[in-house]
VOGU-3710 file (C-alpha; in Angstrom, 3 decimals, decimal comma):
1> xxxxxxxxxx> -215,917/80,229/253,884  -216,062/83,573/255,869  -219,288/85,299/256,599  -219,785/88,811/254,922  -221,486/91,741/256,329  -224,566/92,801/253,953  -223,764/95,785/251,567  -225,222/99,123/252,912  -227,295/99,447/249,863  -229,481/96,882/250,252
11> xxxxxxxxxx> -231,277/98,220/253,011  -234,449/100,001/252,278  -236,779/102,929/253,345  -239,000/101,597/256,450  -241,645/102,715/255,230  -241,617/100,105/252,572  -244,384/97,310/252,697  -242,970/94,363/253,784  -244,893/90,937/255,245  -245,547/90,528/258,721
21> xxxxxxxxxx> -242,892/89,278/260,711  -240,326/91,336/258,984  -238,472/94,558/259,764  -237,887/97,768/257,186  -235,232/96,282/256,050  -234,578/92,966/253,225  -233,360/90,242/255,801  -229,760/89,234/255,044  -229,419/86,602/257,523  -229,566/84,269/254,609
31> xxxxxxxxxx> -229,161/84,201/251,082  -231,904/82,479/250,127  -234,450/84,717/252,591  -232,648/87,753/250,467  -233,806/86,613/247,273  -236,702/85,508/248,382  -237,843/89,013/249,201  -236,553/90,188/246,001  -238,316/88,204/244,140  -241,601/88,889/245,802
41> xxxxxxxxxx> -240,939/92,765/245,870  -243,574/94,798/243,430  -244,095/98,216/242,607  -247,933/98,727/242,856  -249,582/101,584/241,234  -252,868/102,537/243,785  -255,291/104,566/241,905  -258,505/105,706/243,580  -261,479/104,056/242,339  -263,174/106,202/239,411
51> xxxxxxxxxx> -267,222/107,035/240,484  -268,718/106,327/236,635  -267,736/103,978/234,168  -266,560/106,778/231,902  -263,358/107,301/233,641  -261,390/104,355/231,506  -257,690/104,506/231,044  -257,525/106,089/234,684  -253,439/106,134/234,364  -254,005/108,599/231,890
61> xxxxxxxxxx> -256,160/111,077/233,697  -255,044/110,764/237,486  -251,502/109,766/238,568  -251,236/106,968/240,775  -249,413/106,499/244,061  -246,631/103,989/243,475  -246,335/101,913/246,591  -243,391/99,259/246,874  -245,226/95,684/248,346  -244,627/92,399/249,208
71> xxxxxxxxxx> -247,090/89,886/246,590  -246,715/87,113/250,270  -248,506/90,168/252,012  -252,284/89,424/253,227  -255,349/91,329/252,944  -255,208/93,233/256,040  -251,907/94,265/255,569  -252,508/95,326/251,625  -255,065/97,166/253,216  -252,907/98,977/256,000
81> xxxxxxxxxx> -250,475/99,808/253,742  -252,958/101,234/251,144  -254,285/103,250/254,197  -251,134/104,728/255,303  -250,099/105,586/251,928  -253,562/107,374/251,689  -253,845/108,852/255,034  -256,851/106,700/256,543  -256,891/103,691/258,864  -256,612/100,005/256,928
91> xxxxxxxxxx> -260,170/98,534/258,136  -261,753/101,864/255,971  -260,552/100,829/252,525  -262,153/98,845/250,287  -260,018/97,391/247,301  -261,116/96,663/243,906  -259,167/94,623/241,390  -257,420/95,602/237,842  -258,879/94,491/234,323  -255,895/94,295/232,456
101> xxxxxxxxxx> -257,563/93,808/228,998  -260,512/96,858/229,241  -257,668/98,764/231,351  -260,547/99,620/233,950  -261,955/98,241/237,412  -263,279/95,193/237,565  -267,776/96,176/238,536  -267,211/94,259/241,983  -264,903/95,188/244,610  -263,118/92,707/246,942
111> xxxxxxxxxx> -265,179/91,616/249,678  -263,589/91,759/254,011  -260,677/88,936/253,786  -262,108/87,994/249,774  -258,746/87,670/248,566  -255,399/86,002/250,658  -252,754/88,034/249,409  -251,144/90,424/247,309  -250,345/88,386/244,763  -253,730/86,869/244,414
121> xxxxxxxxxx> -255,149/90,686/243,913  -252,411/91,114/240,954  -253,671/88,012/239,592  -256,758/89,752/237,930  -257,022/86,360/235,325  -254,974/82,902/235,161  -251,320/83,581/234,015  -252,087/87,454/233,384  -250,740/89,520/236,399  -251,385/93,377/236,704
131> xxxxxxxxxx> -249,792/95,938/238,760  -252,820/98,208/239,636  -255,312/98,047/242,138  -257,817/100,671/242,923  -258,970/101,552/246,449  -261,874/103,689/248,335  -262,197/105,307/251,362  -265,250/104,348/253,576  -266,868/105,867/256,235  -267,117/102,947/258,424
141> xxxxxxxxxx> -265,008/99,876/258,644  -265,625/97,608/255,157  -266,666/94,528/257,522  -269,680/96,483/259,373  -270,088/98,186/255,780  -270,468/94,650/254,385  -273,249/93,836/257,005  -275,328/96,880/255,799  -277,132/97,060/252,492  -275,467/99,824/249,961
151> xxxxxxxxxx> -278,070/101,591/247,600  -277,155/104,299/245,324  -280,357/105,953/243,623  -281,233/108,814/241,351  -283,237/111,560/242,476  -285,251/113,271/239,683  -287,313/116,399/239,813  -290,890/117,139/238,430  -289,389/117,305/235,093  -288,191/114,249/235,040
161> xxxxxxxxxx> -285,132/115,163/235,477  -282,224/113,840/237,180  -280,843/116,523/240,117  -279,136/114,740/242,435  -277,294/111,162/243,123  -277,607/109,752/246,960  -275,773/106,352/247,901  -277,484/104,995/250,878  -276,479/102,955/253,797  -279,387/101,028/255,491
171> xxxxxxxxxx> -279,800/98,052/257,284  -280,889/94,840/255,378  -284,146/94,956/256,793  -285,328/98,366/255,671  -288,174/98,651/253,340  -288,387/100,921/250,363  -291,039/102,998/252,766  -288,344/103,531/255,226  -286,057/104,826/252,682  -288,145/107,013/251,100
181> xxxxxxxxxx> -288,671/108,891/254,106  -284,723/109,140/254,395  -284,594/110,101/251,233  -287,241/112,944/251,486  -284,996/114,343/254,649  -282,102/114,539/252,051  -283,734/116,247/248,953  -285,472/119,355/248,201  -289,147/118,582/247,923  -291,205/120,623/245,330
191> xxxxxxxxxx> -294,785/119,178/246,488  -296,178/118,961/249,861  -296,649/115,848/251,793  -300,128/116,378/251,431  -303,055/115,038/248,820  -304,598/117,688/246,432  -306,587/119,083/249,190  -303,997/119,480/252,056  -304,383/116,036/253,756  -300,944/114,584/255,196
201> xxxxxxxxxx> -300,107/111,286/253,211  -297,391/109,070/254,436  -294,506/109,858/252,278  -294,840/106,464/250,015  -298,048/108,297/248,874  -295,764/111,304/247,604  -292,797/109,587/246,650  -292,223/106,716/244,867  -289,263/104,154/243,470  -288,698/103,088/240,127
211> xxxxxxxxxx> -286,887/100,384/238,468  -285,230/101,059/235,364  -283,316/99,291/232,525  -282,693/100,230/229,029  -284,700/103,624/229,336  -287,821/101,628/230,613  -289,626/101,841/233,645  -289,958/97,846/234,788  -291,476/98,399/238,286  -292,849/100,788/240,523
221> xxxxxxxxxx> -292,036/99,334/244,242  -294,244/99,106/246,932  -293,613/100,661/250,096  -293,299/97,140/252,031  -290,999/96,089/249,531  -287,280/94,961/251,179  -284,425/97,040/250,165  -281,896/94,000/250,621  -283,932/92,253/247,508  -283,296/95,438/245,068
231> xxxxxxxxxx> -280,200/95,191/242,752  -278,973/98,296/241,775  -276,208/97,093/239,903  -278,680/95,678/237,541  -281,437/98,184/237,579  -281,375/101,937/237,799  -282,749/103,009/240,933  -285,071/106,382/240,346  -286,739/108,125/243,261  -289,119/111,011/242,417
241> xxxxxxxxxx> -292,491/113,199/243,537  -295,794/111,774/242,576  -297,436/115,058/241,253  -301,014/116,021/242,814  -303,132/114,633/240,396  -301,954/111,007/240,606  -302,186/111,376/244,596  -305,916/112,040/243,793  -306,585/110,115/241,091  -310,116/108,626/240,405
251> xxxxxxxxxx> -310,950/104,790/240,080  -311,200/105,138/235,863  -307,864/107,240/235,479  -304,880/105,224/234,809  -301,128/106,163/235,292  -299,291/105,333/231,724  -295,490/104,448/230,928  -294,513/107,517/228,272  -291,019/107,212/226,615  -288,717/109,270/224,166
261> xxxxxxxxxx> -288,203/106,887/221,005  -286,825/107,837/217,405  -287,372/106,012/214,154  -284,176/103,620/212,800  -285,486/103,640/209,207  -282,519/101,596/208,305  -283,544/98,442/210,168  -287,352/99,231/210,385  -287,106/99,767/214,003  -287,618/102,106/216,929
271> xxxxxxxxxx> -285,152/102,902/219,970  -285,771/104,248/223,193  -283,434/106,854/224,680  -283,422/109,609/227,717  -285,341/109,212/230,903  -289,146/107,762/231,003  -291,590/109,255/232,605  -295,538/108,464/233,909  -298,538/110,236/233,386  -301,958/110,320/234,811
281> xxxxxxxxxx> -304,709/109,804/231,773  -308,706/110,029/232,381  -311,332/108,931/230,126  -312,064/112,169/228,926  -308,323/113,149/227,699  -307,709/113,320/224,076  -304,523/113,830/222,140  -303,835/117,412/222,354  -304,652/117,417/226,171  -302,423/114,593/226,682
291> xxxxxxxxxx> -299,727/116,613/224,861  -300,040/119,402/226,824  -299,783/117,687/229,673  -296,647/116,081/228,611  -295,262/119,899/227,663  -295,886/120,907/230,893  -293,862/117,587/232,573  -291,204/117,673/230,040  -290,661/122,057/230,415  -290,988/122,623/226,743
301> xxxxxxxxxx> -290,073/126,430/226,097  -292,486/128,870/224,332  -290,882/128,444/221,392  -290,960/124,629/220,828  -294,777/124,695/221,688  -295,142/125,704/218,146  -294,002/122,278/216,753  -296,564/119,982/218,812  -295,041/116,725/220,159  -295,208/114,034/217,887
311> xxxxxxxxxx> -296,661/111,705/220,428  -298,020/108,006/218,970  -298,831/104,799/220,937  -296,463/102,102/220,909  -297,922/98,425/221,536  -295,705/94,960/220,732  -292,999/96,836/218,966  -295,413/98,832/216,496  -295,947/102,187/216,593  -299,942/103,122/215,989
321> xxxxxxxxxx> -300,890/107,035/215,548  -303,756/108,830/218,045  -306,322/110,809/216,174  -306,996/114,200/217,604  -310,520/113,577/218,809  -310,158/110,016/220,592  -309,965/108,645/224,079  -306,012/108,103/224,406  -307,070/105,770/227,403  -309,636/103,732/225,311
331> xxxxxxxxxx> -306,464/102,424/223,482  -304,767/100,909/226,155  -305,429/97,198/227,003  -306,634/96,387/230,113  -304,387/96,548/232,891  -304,230/97,552/236,542  -304,030/101,610/237,104  -300,311/101,820/237,776  -298,875/101,304/234,776  -300,662/98,747/232,906
341> xxxxxxxxxx> -298,745/96,420/230,180  -295,620/97,434/230,055  -295,563/96,821/226,012  -297,937/99,832/225,776  -297,065/103,179/226,171  -297,197/106,776/225,135  -293,986/107,339/222,586  -292,532/110,915/222,179  -291,076/110,410/218,991  -288,117/112,200/217,745
351> xxxxxxxxxx> -286,194/112,691/213,801  -283,589/111,157/215,711  -281,105/110,585/218,855  -279,896/113,561/220,892  -276,723/114,654/219,704  -275,009/113,459/222,994  -275,813/110,289/222,225  -274,388/110,346/218,897  -271,124/111,549/220,043  -271,513/108,570/222,668
361> xxxxxxxxxx> -272,042/106,068/219,618  -269,426/107,926/217,887  -266,815/107,648/220,321  -267,794/104,017/221,186  -267,359/102,587/217,436  -264,856/104,485/215,950  -260,978/103,407/215,937  -259,219/104,924/218,888  -255,503/105,186/219,375  -254,285/102,448/221,579
371> xxxx> -251,618/103,142/224,397  -249,256/100,143/225,369  -247,915/100,741/228,702  -244,631/99,031/229,513
//
């Protein structure tokens, strides 16, 4: 047999990503090596990781970068290839696998050297391969990033409205009090770091961190709690200023939970929605005074004030009426002054969910067209 020279069209662009130890051309020293390289070549769609879960079906919204790669590439080689394609150093790249059933990225990213090869990254499920990878560009190398605690918090103003989302990178031994000091330096405070009389207070007495889930406040974190123990993947972490009246609350005063609710007459239940809040009540507070306080906190317009808020006491899943003259605090069961029993709260009753929530629900449950990618 006579050895033949490899045809010129077998060569590929030198920028193509190949496993370590290979050059910018397909191996031509033997037929077996050549076809092995051809078999493992794959065109990968590299997409920037969306910041919200609403960015579903990202391929319909953003054109991916198509990158020829080799399934045998190791973790570092994949990161270097992606970094070169997007214009950054490989160690700054964090990858996330694609869920081919939901057409969305998986909820957790790949840890440093957490997956051995590109082949494993594209096999998101057994016997089900994908051609998509998501990437993020970090400010520091991923290995260093993972030695710290990443915390996503939502900053709310005095009207219980989200105004800013902060992504913090903290040492794992950081406490909530120390984190609150860092957050206070990054936002515009509406109140001074003092009590009602102007005396200076530590930041954890003026700003608080809350854990929320399903439109409910479940915990007010203390300044000594460790940041490492907070799970911001499960809880919504909210930070807000403590009103001046709460900083000077008396021993008989109480902070209670307030939620937005609407009655589901079809199923005879009530449902929470919107942003909950905390409000101070005193033994002398009646329903009209509590209603005025809530109207101020929620920034109710003058036109809406003419229609008084429908405030009810919600306890053990029941909605109870409050009279105009009785003490609101007396209707709450015994508990501490930082929220008491979670099942006792004031509900601001609405006729139904807001229009935005109805649109989201309709979009979620109505039939949608399906696009099949070839």
